All heavy atoms as TSV, in Angstrom:
chain	resi	resn	atom	element	x	y	z
A	1	MET	N	N	-71.136	21.847	34.524
A	1	MET	CA	C	-71.681	23.182	34.155
A	1	MET	C	C	-70.813	24.241	34.570
A	1	MET	O	O	-70.310	24.322	35.723
A	1	MET	CB	C	-73.106	23.337	34.741
A	1	MET	CG	C	-73.800	24.487	34.402
A	1	MET	SD	S	-75.474	24.272	34.948
A	1	MET	CE	C	-76.072	25.911	34.801
A	2	GLY	N	N	-70.413	25.215	33.683
A	2	GLY	CA	C	-69.410	26.182	34.007
A	2	GLY	C	C	-70.103	27.482	34.584
A	2	GLY	O	O	-71.300	27.454	34.943
A	3	ILE	N	N	-69.381	28.553	34.752
A	3	ILE	CA	C	-69.787	29.732	35.305
A	3	ILE	C	C	-70.722	30.379	34.215
A	3	ILE	O	O	-70.377	30.604	32.979
A	3	ILE	CB	C	-68.689	30.731	35.545
A	3	ILE	CG1	C	-67.810	30.086	36.645
A	3	ILE	CG2	C	-69.112	32.156	35.991
A	3	ILE	CD1	C	-68.492	29.928	38.011
A	4	GLN	N	N	-71.820	30.845	34.623
A	4	GLN	CA	C	-72.822	31.473	33.717
A	4	GLN	C	C	-72.486	32.977	33.610
A	4	GLN	O	O	-71.983	33.628	34.512
A	4	GLN	CB	C	-74.227	31.291	34.364
A	4	GLN	CG	C	-74.699	29.938	34.566
A	4	GLN	CD	C	-75.651	29.532	33.448
A	4	GLN	OE1	O	-76.257	30.264	32.948
A	4	GLN	NE2	N	-75.549	28.227	33.295
A	5	GLU	N	N	-72.929	33.565	32.462
A	5	GLU	CA	C	-72.640	35.041	32.176
A	5	GLU	C	C	-73.534	35.900	33.051
A	5	GLU	O	O	-74.609	35.432	33.553
A	5	GLU	CB	C	-72.839	35.366	30.718
A	5	GLU	CG	C	-71.787	34.920	29.805
A	5	GLU	CD	C	-72.152	35.259	28.377
A	5	GLU	OE1	O	-73.198	35.859	28.056
A	5	GLU	OE2	O	-71.342	35.022	27.475
A	6	HIS	N	N	-73.120	37.057	33.284
A	6	HIS	CA	C	-73.956	38.018	34.136
A	6	HIS	C	C	-74.226	39.171	33.214
A	6	HIS	O	O	-73.283	39.807	32.822
A	6	HIS	CB	C	-73.194	38.286	35.424
A	6	HIS	CG	C	-73.978	39.321	36.323
A	6	HIS	ND1	N	-74.959	38.937	37.171
A	6	HIS	CD2	C	-74.010	40.651	36.363
A	6	HIS	CE1	C	-75.511	40.052	37.771
A	6	HIS	NE2	N	-74.842	41.058	37.215
A	7	THR	N	N	-75.490	39.626	33.116
A	7	THR	CA	C	-75.857	40.717	32.237
A	7	THR	C	C	-75.973	42.009	33.235
A	7	THR	O	O	-76.581	41.826	34.247
A	7	THR	CB	C	-77.142	40.482	31.534
A	7	THR	OG1	O	-76.927	39.437	30.728
A	7	THR	CG2	C	-77.565	41.758	30.656
A	8	ILE	N	N	-75.366	43.051	32.770
A	8	ILE	CA	C	-75.509	44.342	33.595
A	8	ILE	C	C	-76.497	45.171	32.738
A	8	ILE	O	O	-76.201	45.454	31.546
A	8	ILE	CB	C	-74.059	44.949	33.719
A	8	ILE	CG1	C	-73.112	44.167	34.402
A	8	ILE	CG2	C	-74.275	46.280	34.295
A	8	ILE	CD1	C	-71.735	44.627	34.490
A	9	THR	N	N	-77.369	45.761	33.497
A	9	THR	CA	C	-78.310	46.634	32.848
A	9	THR	C	C	-78.283	48.065	33.666
A	9	THR	O	O	-78.453	48.083	34.827
A	9	THR	CB	C	-79.691	46.123	32.988
A	9	THR	OG1	O	-79.815	44.822	32.517
A	9	THR	CG2	C	-80.890	47.014	32.325
A	10	PHE	N	N	-78.273	49.140	32.866
A	10	PHE	CA	C	-78.276	50.408	33.449
A	10	PHE	C	C	-79.681	51.049	33.301
A	10	PHE	O	O	-80.256	51.058	32.214
A	10	PHE	CB	C	-77.267	51.337	32.820
A	10	PHE	CG	C	-75.858	50.982	33.121
A	10	PHE	CD1	C	-75.131	50.079	32.236
A	10	PHE	CD2	C	-75.186	51.376	34.215
A	10	PHE	CE1	C	-73.856	49.730	32.543
A	10	PHE	CE2	C	-73.944	51.045	34.487
A	10	PHE	CZ	C	-73.271	50.239	33.736
A	11	THR	N	N	-80.158	51.677	34.397
A	11	THR	CA	C	-81.507	52.439	34.193
A	11	THR	C	C	-81.134	53.831	34.543
A	11	THR	O	O	-80.527	54.272	35.446
A	11	THR	CB	C	-82.468	51.953	35.229
A	11	THR	OG1	O	-82.716	50.425	34.982
A	11	THR	CG2	C	-83.710	52.770	35.122
A	12	LEU	N	N	-81.606	54.655	33.536
A	12	LEU	CA	C	-81.324	56.238	33.729
A	12	LEU	C	C	-82.722	56.771	34.109
A	12	LEU	O	O	-83.753	56.412	33.554
A	12	LEU	CB	C	-80.922	56.784	32.449
A	12	LEU	CG	C	-79.568	56.204	31.972
A	12	LEU	CD1	C	-79.196	56.795	30.601
A	12	LEU	CD2	C	-78.442	56.730	33.065
A	13	CYS	N	N	-82.726	57.731	34.892
A	13	CYS	CA	C	-84.036	58.314	35.503
A	13	CYS	C	C	-83.881	59.783	35.287
A	13	CYS	O	O	-82.805	60.405	34.933
A	13	CYS	CB	C	-84.301	58.084	36.861
A	13	CYS	SG	S	-83.178	58.692	38.104
A	14	GLU	N	N	-84.999	60.436	35.477
A	14	GLU	CA	C	-85.000	62.004	35.405
A	14	GLU	C	C	-83.998	62.630	36.328
A	14	GLU	O	O	-83.328	63.674	35.970
A	14	GLU	CB	C	-86.424	62.606	35.863
A	14	GLU	CG	C	-86.572	64.091	35.575
A	14	GLU	CD	C	-88.054	64.468	35.973
A	14	GLU	OE1	O	-88.944	63.583	36.139
A	14	GLU	OE2	O	-88.220	65.654	35.918
A	15	GLY	N	N	-83.639	62.164	37.435
A	15	GLY	CA	C	-82.690	62.694	38.479
A	15	GLY	C	C	-81.262	62.476	37.890
A	15	GLY	O	O	-80.500	63.400	38.113
A	16	ASP	N	N	-81.059	61.554	37.114
A	16	ASP	CA	C	-79.748	61.412	36.342
A	16	ASP	C	C	-79.487	62.481	35.383
A	16	ASP	O	O	-78.621	63.057	35.190
A	16	ASP	CB	C	-79.506	60.099	35.690
A	16	ASP	CG	C	-79.643	58.972	36.600
A	16	ASP	OD1	O	-79.018	58.981	37.746
A	16	ASP	OD2	O	-80.314	57.899	36.295
A	17	PHE	N	N	-80.679	62.773	34.616
A	17	PHE	CA	C	-80.745	63.875	33.672
A	17	PHE	C	C	-80.374	65.142	34.433
A	17	PHE	O	O	-79.531	66.035	33.972
A	17	PHE	CB	C	-82.031	64.028	32.988
A	17	PHE	CG	C	-82.084	65.071	31.852
A	17	PHE	CD1	C	-81.954	64.791	30.514
A	17	PHE	CD2	C	-82.411	66.448	32.310
A	17	PHE	CE1	C	-81.954	65.785	29.710
A	17	PHE	CE2	C	-82.462	67.348	31.352
A	17	PHE	CZ	C	-82.253	67.116	29.949
A	18	GLU	N	N	-81.015	65.360	35.534
A	18	GLU	CA	C	-80.864	66.583	36.315
A	18	GLU	C	C	-79.384	66.760	36.754
A	18	GLU	O	O	-78.904	67.960	36.722
A	18	GLU	CB	C	-81.850	66.695	37.552
A	18	GLU	CG	C	-83.309	66.863	37.018
A	18	GLU	CD	C	-84.301	66.828	38.221
A	18	GLU	OE1	O	-83.916	67.116	39.376
A	18	GLU	OE2	O	-85.455	66.443	37.989
A	19	ILE	N	N	-78.891	65.795	37.198
A	19	ILE	CA	C	-77.410	65.886	37.707
A	19	ILE	C	C	-76.595	66.254	36.452
A	19	ILE	O	O	-75.626	67.009	36.630
A	19	ILE	CB	C	-76.982	64.455	38.301
A	19	ILE	CG1	C	-77.709	64.264	39.615
A	19	ILE	CG2	C	-75.536	64.412	38.440
A	19	ILE	CD1	C	-77.565	62.844	40.243
A	20	SER	N	N	-76.881	65.552	35.206
A	20	SER	CA	C	-76.028	65.767	34.142
A	20	SER	C	C	-76.196	67.307	33.484
A	20	SER	O	O	-75.206	67.765	33.206
A	20	SER	CB	C	-76.304	64.730	33.179
A	20	SER	OG	O	-75.798	65.030	31.762
A	21	MET	N	N	-77.385	67.662	33.478
A	21	MET	CA	C	-77.759	68.861	32.743
A	21	MET	C	C	-78.014	70.027	33.589
A	21	MET	O	O	-78.300	71.120	33.090
A	21	MET	CB	C	-78.911	68.600	31.917
A	21	MET	CG	C	-78.885	67.526	30.824
A	21	MET	SD	S	-77.524	67.802	29.635
A	21	MET	CE	C	-78.500	69.026	28.641
A	22	ASN	N	N	-78.023	69.846	35.091
A	22	ASN	CA	C	-78.451	70.938	35.907
A	22	ASN	C	C	-79.864	71.595	35.738
A	22	ASN	O	O	-79.978	72.666	35.985
A	22	ASN	CB	C	-77.396	71.926	35.853
A	22	ASN	CG	C	-75.935	71.570	36.373
A	22	ASN	OD1	O	-75.851	70.821	37.362
A	22	ASN	ND2	N	-75.003	71.876	35.698
A	23	ARG	N	N	-80.707	70.775	35.199
A	23	ARG	CA	C	-82.085	71.107	35.058
A	23	ARG	C	C	-83.003	69.960	34.731
A	23	ARG	O	O	-82.397	68.916	34.394
A	23	ARG	CB	C	-82.233	72.081	33.934
A	23	ARG	CG	C	-81.870	71.585	32.514
A	23	ARG	CD	C	-82.222	72.704	31.434
A	23	ARG	NE	N	-81.600	72.189	30.101
A	23	ARG	CZ	C	-82.411	71.330	29.417
A	23	ARG	NH1	N	-83.486	70.811	29.765
A	23	ARG	NH2	N	-81.911	71.016	28.096
A	24	LYS	N	N	-84.342	70.065	34.826
A	24	LYS	CA	C	-85.219	69.009	34.407
A	24	LYS	C	C	-85.303	68.858	32.978
A	24	LYS	O	O	-85.082	69.921	32.291
A	24	LYS	CB	C	-86.624	69.330	35.050
A	24	LYS	CG	C	-86.591	69.134	36.604
A	24	LYS	CD	C	-88.096	69.376	37.089
A	24	LYS	CE	C	-88.143	69.092	38.503
A	24	LYS	NZ	N	-87.806	67.866	38.996
A	25	PRO	N	N	-85.668	67.764	32.440
A	25	PRO	CA	C	-85.787	67.589	31.025
A	25	PRO	C	C	-87.018	68.366	30.631
A	25	PRO	O	O	-88.019	68.413	31.271
A	25	PRO	CB	C	-85.918	66.030	30.685
A	25	PRO	CG	C	-86.248	65.584	31.975
A	25	PRO	CD	C	-85.684	66.475	33.105
A	26	ARG	N	N	-86.960	69.003	29.301
A	26	ARG	CA	C	-88.188	69.758	28.747
A	26	ARG	C	C	-89.227	68.827	28.294
A	26	ARG	O	O	-90.453	69.357	28.258
A	26	ARG	CB	C	-87.627	70.719	27.770
A	26	ARG	CG	C	-86.760	71.651	28.267
A	26	ARG	CD	C	-86.312	72.708	27.076
A	26	ARG	NE	N	-85.370	73.725	27.583
A	26	ARG	CZ	C	-84.074	73.696	27.323
A	26	ARG	NH1	N	-83.565	72.891	26.548
A	26	ARG	NH2	N	-83.354	74.633	27.907
A	27	SER	N	N	-88.867	67.619	27.932
A	27	SER	CA	C	-89.867	66.730	27.348
A	27	SER	C	C	-89.316	65.296	27.406
A	27	SER	O	O	-88.094	65.158	27.735
A	27	SER	CB	C	-90.205	67.122	25.904
A	27	SER	OG	O	-89.020	66.868	25.237
A	28	GLN	N	N	-90.193	64.411	27.222
A	28	GLN	CA	C	-89.777	63.053	27.192
A	28	GLN	C	C	-88.865	62.821	25.960
A	28	GLN	O	O	-87.849	62.018	26.116
A	28	GLN	CB	C	-91.063	62.140	27.036
A	28	GLN	CG	C	-90.735	60.630	27.039
A	28	GLN	CD	C	-90.204	60.125	28.349
A	28	GLN	OE1	O	-90.880	60.421	29.435
A	28	GLN	NE2	N	-89.033	59.473	28.461
A	29	ARG	N	N	-89.128	63.510	24.835
A	29	ARG	CA	C	-88.216	63.297	23.764
A	29	ARG	C	C	-86.732	63.877	24.079
A	29	ARG	O	O	-85.750	63.185	23.575
A	29	ARG	CB	C	-88.915	64.173	22.615
A	29	ARG	CG	C	-87.932	64.415	21.399
A	29	ARG	CD	C	-88.034	63.142	20.482
A	29	ARG	NE	N	-86.950	63.240	19.494
A	29	ARG	CZ	C	-87.347	63.423	18.061
A	29	ARG	NH1	N	-88.604	63.519	17.724
A	29	ARG	NH2	N	-86.349	63.433	17.218
A	30	GLU	N	N	-86.726	64.994	24.786
A	30	GLU	CA	C	-85.369	65.380	25.173
A	30	GLU	C	C	-84.712	64.419	26.071
A	30	GLU	O	O	-83.498	64.062	25.850
A	30	GLU	CB	C	-85.448	66.666	25.888
A	30	GLU	CG	C	-84.057	67.350	26.238
A	30	GLU	CD	C	-84.087	68.677	26.994
A	30	GLU	OE1	O	-84.885	68.633	27.855
A	30	GLU	OE2	O	-83.338	69.508	26.656
A	31	PHE	N	N	-85.442	63.851	27.036
A	31	PHE	CA	C	-84.848	62.878	27.972
A	31	PHE	C	C	-84.376	61.641	27.213
A	31	PHE	O	O	-83.322	61.149	27.446
A	31	PHE	CB	C	-85.898	62.446	28.980
A	31	PHE	CG	C	-85.358	61.330	29.939
A	31	PHE	CD1	C	-84.506	61.632	31.053
A	31	PHE	CD2	C	-85.784	60.056	29.735
A	31	PHE	CE1	C	-84.056	60.747	31.848
A	31	PHE	CE2	C	-85.351	59.085	30.560
A	31	PHE	CZ	C	-84.437	59.496	31.634
A	32	ASP	N	N	-85.206	61.116	26.224
A	32	ASP	CA	C	-84.899	60.068	25.529
A	32	ASP	C	C	-83.625	60.216	24.625
A	32	ASP	O	O	-82.804	59.230	24.509
A	32	ASP	CB	C	-86.082	59.476	24.635
A	32	ASP	CG	C	-87.280	58.884	25.453
A	32	ASP	OD1	O	-87.028	58.672	26.543
A	32	ASP	OD2	O	-88.409	58.964	24.835
A	33	ASP	N	N	-83.531	61.401	24.006
A	33	ASP	CA	C	-82.343	61.628	23.215
A	33	ASP	C	C	-81.094	61.685	24.018
A	33	ASP	O	O	-80.052	61.229	23.679
A	33	ASP	CB	C	-82.519	63.107	22.524
A	33	ASP	CG	C	-83.597	63.075	21.396
A	33	ASP	OD1	O	-83.974	61.966	20.939
A	33	ASP	OD2	O	-83.907	64.161	20.947
A	34	TRP	N	N	-81.218	62.301	25.263
A	34	TRP	CA	C	-80.029	62.459	26.241
A	34	TRP	C	C	-79.672	60.902	26.623
A	34	TRP	O	O	-78.509	60.450	26.657
A	34	TRP	CB	C	-80.508	63.153	27.436
A	34	TRP	CG	C	-79.547	63.178	28.641
A	34	TRP	CD1	C	-78.450	63.891	28.714
A	34	TRP	CD2	C	-79.648	62.210	29.680
A	34	TRP	NE1	N	-77.890	63.496	29.949
A	34	TRP	CE2	C	-78.536	62.558	30.618
A	34	TRP	CE3	C	-80.597	61.264	30.191
A	34	TRP	CZ2	C	-78.406	61.896	31.829
A	34	TRP	CZ3	C	-80.373	60.582	31.347
A	34	TRP	CH2	C	-79.297	60.932	32.109
A	35	ALA	N	N	-80.764	60.145	26.902
A	35	ALA	CA	C	-80.464	58.749	27.381
A	35	ALA	C	C	-79.800	57.921	26.254
A	35	ALA	O	O	-78.849	57.095	26.641
A	35	ALA	CB	C	-81.752	58.011	27.889
A	36	LYS	N	N	-80.150	58.105	25.199
A	36	LYS	CA	C	-79.561	57.438	23.940
A	36	LYS	C	C	-78.076	57.881	23.814
A	36	LYS	O	O	-77.280	56.981	23.475
A	36	LYS	CB	C	-80.384	57.608	22.734
A	36	LYS	CG	C	-81.629	57.008	22.566
A	36	LYS	CD	C	-82.496	57.293	21.340
A	36	LYS	CE	C	-83.870	56.749	21.365
A	36	LYS	NZ	N	-84.735	57.174	20.357
A	37	LEU	N	N	-77.829	59.097	23.985
A	37	LEU	CA	C	-76.390	59.407	24.031
A	37	LEU	C	C	-75.665	58.860	25.174
A	37	LEU	O	O	-74.493	58.490	24.948
A	37	LEU	CB	C	-76.315	61.053	24.072
A	37	LEU	CG	C	-76.739	61.759	22.837
A	37	LEU	CD1	C	-76.935	63.201	23.121
A	37	LEU	CD2	C	-75.806	61.496	21.634
A	38	CYS	N	N	-76.144	58.641	26.281
A	38	CYS	CA	C	-75.452	58.074	27.513
A	38	CYS	C	C	-75.258	56.752	27.128
A	38	CYS	O	O	-74.156	56.124	27.373
A	38	CYS	CB	C	-76.399	58.208	28.716
A	38	CYS	SG	S	-76.501	59.997	29.331
A	39	GLU	N	N	-76.332	56.003	26.452
A	39	GLU	CA	C	-76.091	54.609	26.128
A	39	GLU	C	C	-74.990	54.278	25.085
A	39	GLU	O	O	-74.164	53.542	25.209
A	39	GLU	CB	C	-77.425	54.066	25.580
A	39	GLU	CG	C	-77.343	52.653	25.171
A	39	GLU	CD	C	-78.695	52.101	24.683
A	39	GLU	OE1	O	-79.526	52.852	24.520
A	39	GLU	OE2	O	-78.732	50.913	24.591
A	40	LYS	N	N	-74.998	55.263	24.100
A	40	LYS	CA	C	-73.886	55.252	23.154
A	40	LYS	C	C	-72.522	55.416	23.764
A	40	LYS	O	O	-71.608	54.701	23.424
A	40	LYS	CB	C	-74.139	56.320	22.083
A	40	LYS	CG	C	-73.210	56.244	20.877
A	40	LYS	CD	C	-73.604	57.344	19.866
A	40	LYS	CE	C	-72.538	57.351	18.708
A	40	LYS	NZ	N	-72.860	58.324	17.774
A	41	GLY	N	N	-72.518	56.369	24.707
A	41	GLY	CA	C	-71.161	56.563	25.427
A	41	GLY	C	C	-70.752	55.287	26.109
A	41	GLY	O	O	-69.535	55.010	26.236
A	42	LEU	N	N	-71.611	54.679	26.726
A	42	LEU	CA	C	-71.326	53.441	27.542
A	42	LEU	C	C	-70.833	52.363	26.652
A	42	LEU	O	O	-69.836	51.689	26.905
A	42	LEU	CB	C	-72.474	53.011	28.482
A	42	LEU	CG	C	-72.713	53.820	29.665
A	42	LEU	CD1	C	-74.080	53.317	30.328
A	42	LEU	CD2	C	-71.582	53.520	30.610
A	43	ALA	N	N	-71.564	52.193	25.597
A	43	ALA	CA	C	-71.261	51.173	24.572
A	43	ALA	C	C	-69.931	51.425	23.829
A	43	ALA	O	O	-69.209	50.479	23.502
A	43	ALA	CB	C	-72.453	50.833	23.593
A	44	ASN	N	N	-69.754	52.565	23.461
A	44	ASN	CA	C	-68.555	52.972	22.569
A	44	ASN	C	C	-67.604	53.854	23.206
A	44	ASN	O	O	-66.588	54.165	22.502
A	44	ASN	CB	C	-69.129	53.634	21.253
A	44	ASN	CG	C	-70.190	52.721	20.557
A	44	ASN	OD1	O	-69.977	51.539	20.518
A	44	ASN	ND2	N	-71.140	53.393	20.009
A	45	GLY	N	N	-67.881	54.106	24.438
A	45	GLY	CA	C	-66.886	55.119	25.000
A	45	GLY	C	C	-65.624	54.496	25.626
A	45	GLY	O	O	-65.440	53.233	25.572
A	46	PRO	N	N	-64.818	55.251	26.145
A	46	PRO	CA	C	-63.554	54.849	26.727
A	46	PRO	C	C	-63.668	54.371	28.196
A	46	PRO	O	O	-63.048	54.907	29.195
A	46	PRO	CB	C	-62.732	56.133	26.737
A	46	PRO	CG	C	-63.576	57.252	26.761
A	46	PRO	CD	C	-64.849	56.805	26.116
A	47	LEU	N	N	-64.612	53.362	28.472
A	47	LEU	CA	C	-64.797	52.862	29.684
A	47	LEU	C	C	-63.465	52.018	30.144
A	47	LEU	O	O	-63.027	51.145	29.337
A	47	LEU	CB	C	-66.072	52.065	29.697
A	47	LEU	CG	C	-66.541	51.416	31.043
A	47	LEU	CD1	C	-66.857	52.617	31.985
A	47	LEU	CD2	C	-67.674	50.455	30.917
A	48	ASP	N	N	-62.916	52.341	31.208
A	48	ASP	CA	C	-61.729	51.693	31.537
A	48	ASP	C	C	-62.004	50.589	32.487
A	48	ASP	O	O	-62.245	50.629	33.677
A	48	ASP	CB	C	-60.867	52.535	32.365
A	48	ASP	CG	C	-59.363	52.112	32.611
A	48	ASP	OD1	O	-59.216	50.866	32.689
A	48	ASP	OD2	O	-58.490	52.818	32.775
A	49	TRP	N	N	-62.139	49.309	31.770
A	49	TRP	CA	C	-62.470	48.079	32.503
A	49	TRP	C	C	-61.412	47.698	33.591
A	49	TRP	O	O	-61.800	47.077	34.555
A	49	TRP	CB	C	-62.782	46.892	31.556
A	49	TRP	CG	C	-64.085	47.062	30.873
A	49	TRP	CD1	C	-64.241	47.588	29.648
A	49	TRP	CD2	C	-65.325	46.851	31.438
A	49	TRP	NE1	N	-65.800	47.633	29.443
A	49	TRP	CE2	C	-66.379	47.192	30.563
A	49	TRP	CE3	C	-65.766	46.493	32.709
A	49	TRP	CZ2	C	-67.686	47.123	30.815
A	49	TRP	CZ3	C	-67.236	46.324	32.950
A	49	TRP	CH2	C	-68.087	46.684	31.984
A	50	GLY	N	N	-60.197	48.143	33.342
A	50	GLY	CA	C	-59.226	47.819	34.246
A	50	GLY	C	C	-59.473	48.476	35.591
A	50	GLY	O	O	-59.346	47.812	36.662
A	51	ILE	N	N	-59.910	49.645	35.614
A	51	ILE	CA	C	-60.264	50.454	36.915
A	51	ILE	C	C	-61.500	49.728	37.564
A	51	ILE	O	O	-61.638	49.498	38.781
A	51	ILE	CB	C	-60.542	51.875	36.567
A	51	ILE	CG1	C	-59.305	52.534	36.212
A	51	ILE	CG2	C	-61.326	52.572	37.796
A	51	ILE	CD1	C	-59.510	54.070	35.769
A	52	VAL	N	N	-62.549	49.389	36.724
A	52	VAL	CA	C	-63.684	48.648	37.211
A	52	VAL	C	C	-63.392	47.460	37.828
A	52	VAL	O	O	-63.759	46.996	38.897
A	52	VAL	CB	C	-64.706	48.437	36.021
A	52	VAL	CG1	C	-65.933	47.635	36.475
A	52	VAL	CG2	C	-65.217	49.779	35.431
A	53	TYR	N	N	-62.570	46.620	37.247
A	53	TYR	CA	C	-62.078	45.319	37.691
A	53	TYR	C	C	-61.354	45.477	39.020
A	53	TYR	O	O	-61.451	44.696	39.977
A	53	TYR	CB	C	-61.373	44.459	36.740
A	53	TYR	CG	C	-62.197	44.115	35.453
A	53	TYR	CD1	C	-61.411	43.860	34.293
A	53	TYR	CD2	C	-63.459	43.923	35.562
A	53	TYR	CE1	C	-62.050	43.386	33.193
A	53	TYR	CE2	C	-64.187	43.561	34.240
A	53	TYR	CZ	C	-63.574	43.229	33.205
A	53	TYR	OH	O	-64.108	42.930	32.092
A	54	ALA	N	N	-60.421	46.435	39.039
A	54	ALA	CA	C	-59.598	46.642	40.210
A	54	ALA	C	C	-60.363	47.096	41.351
A	54	ALA	O	O	-60.028	46.676	42.539
A	54	ALA	CB	C	-58.512	47.741	39.840
A	55	CYS	N	N	-61.431	47.991	41.133
A	55	CYS	CA	C	-62.190	48.354	42.205
A	55	CYS	C	C	-62.998	47.164	42.912
A	55	CYS	O	O	-63.124	46.891	43.939
A	55	CYS	CB	C	-63.246	49.440	41.806
A	55	CYS	SG	S	-62.566	51.026	41.474
A	56	ALA	N	N	-63.614	46.356	41.970
A	56	ALA	CA	C	-64.323	45.004	42.345
A	56	ALA	C	C	-63.358	44.286	43.140
A	56	ALA	O	O	-63.786	43.669	44.216
A	56	ALA	CB	C	-64.860	44.490	41.209
A	57	ARG	N	N	-62.187	44.002	42.649
A	57	ARG	CA	C	-61.174	43.090	43.329
A	57	ARG	C	C	-60.789	43.636	44.747
A	57	ARG	O	O	-60.829	42.949	45.702
A	57	ARG	CB	C	-59.905	43.037	42.545
A	57	ARG	CG	C	-58.854	42.080	43.063
A	57	ARG	CD	C	-57.743	41.955	42.046
A	57	ARG	NE	N	-57.163	43.249	41.598
A	57	ARG	CZ	C	-57.128	43.578	40.387
A	57	ARG	NH1	N	-57.734	42.901	39.411
A	57	ARG	NH2	N	-56.527	44.790	40.077
A	58	GLN	N	N	-60.644	44.943	44.816
A	58	GLN	CA	C	-60.401	45.587	46.093
A	58	GLN	C	C	-61.476	45.411	47.124
A	58	GLN	O	O	-61.242	45.048	48.300
A	58	GLN	CB	C	-60.019	47.037	45.912
A	58	GLN	CG	C	-59.605	47.811	47.199
A	58	GLN	CD	C	-59.277	49.232	46.946
A	58	GLN	OE1	O	-59.807	49.841	45.948
A	58	GLN	NE2	N	-58.494	49.911	47.905
A	59	VAL	N	N	-62.748	45.657	46.683
A	59	VAL	CA	C	-63.896	45.623	47.506
A	59	VAL	C	C	-64.051	44.132	48.035
A	59	VAL	O	O	-64.458	43.702	49.148
A	59	VAL	CB	C	-65.241	45.995	46.863
A	59	VAL	CG1	C	-66.411	45.573	47.663
A	59	VAL	CG2	C	-65.071	47.541	46.657
A	60	MET	N	N	-63.689	43.061	47.227
A	60	MET	CA	C	-63.855	41.646	47.451
A	60	MET	C	C	-62.619	41.316	48.427
A	60	MET	O	O	-62.555	40.065	48.839
A	60	MET	CB	C	-63.848	40.916	46.240
A	60	MET	CG	C	-65.128	41.040	45.509
A	60	MET	SD	S	-65.358	39.940	44.142
A	60	MET	CE	C	-65.685	38.389	45.006
A	61	GLY	N	N	-61.736	42.147	48.757
A	61	GLY	CA	C	-60.608	41.910	49.659
A	61	GLY	C	C	-59.401	41.143	48.933
A	61	GLY	O	O	-58.622	40.627	49.688
A	62	GLU	N	N	-59.317	41.147	47.650
A	62	GLU	CA	C	-58.242	40.530	47.010
A	62	GLU	C	C	-57.029	41.508	46.830
A	62	GLU	O	O	-57.276	42.697	46.586
A	62	GLU	CB	C	-58.671	39.993	45.690
A	62	GLU	CG	C	-59.600	38.874	45.677
A	62	GLU	CD	C	-59.188	37.616	46.162
A	62	GLU	OE1	O	-58.065	37.315	45.971
A	62	GLU	OE2	O	-60.008	36.904	46.891
A	63	PRO	N	N	-55.896	41.063	46.789
A	63	PRO	CA	C	-54.668	42.024	46.674
A	63	PRO	C	C	-54.702	42.466	45.298
A	63	PRO	O	O	-55.085	41.846	44.242
A	63	PRO	CB	C	-53.431	41.249	46.926
A	63	PRO	CG	C	-53.922	39.840	46.832
A	63	PRO	CD	C	-55.400	39.703	47.177
A	64	CYS	N	N	-54.267	43.742	45.011
A	64	CYS	CA	C	-54.168	44.293	43.711
A	64	CYS	C	C	-52.880	43.881	42.972
A	64	CYS	O	O	-51.990	43.495	43.562
A	64	CYS	CB	C	-54.244	45.837	43.767
A	64	CYS	SG	S	-55.741	46.516	44.285
C-alpha cells in the first residue's frame, strides 16, 4: 500500500472578510460572493507551490 493523498480544506469566516475588506459583511450574500471569489483565486490564481513546498521543507528541518 502506497502513500495516501491528503486533502486540504480552507474555511473562511467573517473575521477573514473583515481583514480583507476592513469592515463586516453587509449580508450573508455579500460574504458568500466574497468567499467564492477567494475560492476562485485559490483554484485558478498564481499560487506559488515552490514557496509552499520550500517553507514546509524548511520547517521539517530539511536542507533547501
